[in-house]
C-alpha positions, 0 to 999 in steps of 0.5 A: 465900115465901109470896107474894101478888098485888095486887088493884089497882095501887099507886103507888110514892109514900110519905109522906116521899118529899119528905125523900129525893127530888127534886121531879121524882122525887116527882111521877113516883112519884105520877103517872107509874108504878104497880106491879102483879102479872102475870095469867096473860094478862100472862104469856102475852102477854109476848114472851120472845125474845132475853135476856128471861126468861119473865114468870110469874103473880104477878111484879111489874111497873111500868107507865104508870097512864094506859095502864092506865086505858084498857086492858081488863084493865089491861095487855094493851093495851100494848107491853111492854119488858124492858130495854135489849136491845130498844131497836132493836125496831120501834115497833109502837104509840104505847104502846111502853115502857109496861110493864116487869118489872124483874128485881130491886128494884135495877132498879125505879129504872132501869125507871122512868127507861126508862119516862119516856124511852121512853114518857111523851111518846109516851103517847096517854093522858097528861093534858096537865097531867101533861106540863106539870108534869113539864116544869117540874120537869125544868128544876130542877137538883136531885139527891140522893145518897141517891135510888137507895138510897131507891128500893130501901129504899122498895120493900122497905117496900112488900113487894117481894122479889127471887126467882129469877123476878123481884120478888114481893110477900111476905105477910110484914110488910115493913120500915118505910120509911126513917126520916123522922127521919134524913132530917130531919137531911139537910135540912129546907129541901130537903123544904120546897123539894120540897113547894113546887115540887110545889104551885106553881100550874101557871098560873104556869108554875112560877114561885115566889111570894115569900110562899110560899117564904120559910123561917124561920130554924129551917127553914134552921138557924142558918147564915144569918150573912153570908159577905160583909160591906160591907168586902169590897166593896173587891174586884170588884163581881161577886165581891161580888154573887156571893158575897153570894148564898151562905150557909153550909151543911154536907155531908150524905149527900144531897150525896154526889155525884161528886167530893164522895164523899170529904167528911165529914159536917158539912164546911162549904160554900156554899148558894144564899141564895134556894133554900137549895140543896135536893138538891144544886141550888145547893150547893157544897163547895170543898175549899180556898181555891184551889178557892174562888177558882178561876173555873172550879171555883167562881165560874162554877158558882155563876153558872150556878146563879144564872142558873137559880135559880127564887127569885132576883130578876131584878134581882139576876141583871141586876146580876150580869151587868152586873158580870161585864162589868167584872170582869176590868178591876176585878180588874186595877186591884185591889191585889196580893193583894186576890183572895186576901184576899177569899176567905181572909176568906170561907173563914175565916167558912165554916170558923169551927168548924174547928180548923185 
């Protein structure tokens, strides 16, 4: 302590979110969730059966901002949720799952995800344009390895602190938000991609316009030298077209997902030349030539991304799918060792700075 209460709800969104979070999460923090402090009325009306803790006055919660606008006192008109242990309760109103009281800062992210899953599409007060934009961004396959940690650190920068009675709002000066300078080193292209997706005209159904998405050489670093050259066309047409859609990128903390966790910062990888691989979408880090040339581990995964990529011209995807039909026949007609030579050349261009 000491603690204070919020005079009015606040959004979780901060300046700089786009440096750390996916386009979807940036949109959610700005449009789909707000933080508030419980009133005496909230504390009295909140169910406390089962494993639920009592809600106390001044405790911080999160809720749907659109239901709050319709409520008489900001929170008393909605059904409350505390977590997973009430999942089987009878649904009494359309506003079920619209209010949560996470017991710690680390659970703010999970509570927000529960609100989206249980309430967003059932909310009677949700503007149609919010649902439309959410659905468009949901289709994007972007991920960020630093996302959950940023949710924690950004909550602290809002003054949120953990106590024995849940999250409270401290009167002390909060720590600054995560450094934008550090985030910039994790990928300026990803930030621009987020800003673009959030500003796309909804009447265009989320389709990007070529003149709005093109980034300069400075935006995508000096890594755009081609990985595939004309002389590489001696191998299959499918492999040539596929790898021509890739450019060099380097591993950052934002890429530390799944099996990538053991890679070191700066390790060279492949990024989609069209969307620049923002937040893990279209970023690939094969650990060896064998993995790079493996159809299931790399080639099929790259193709899967290109089929979903918003920025790639449809004509390129059409050419890829046409070439894929004759890939196996062409590969069978190639000279022995052609596949290994093709991917060895790409590997060497990719890892041109490695001593080994």
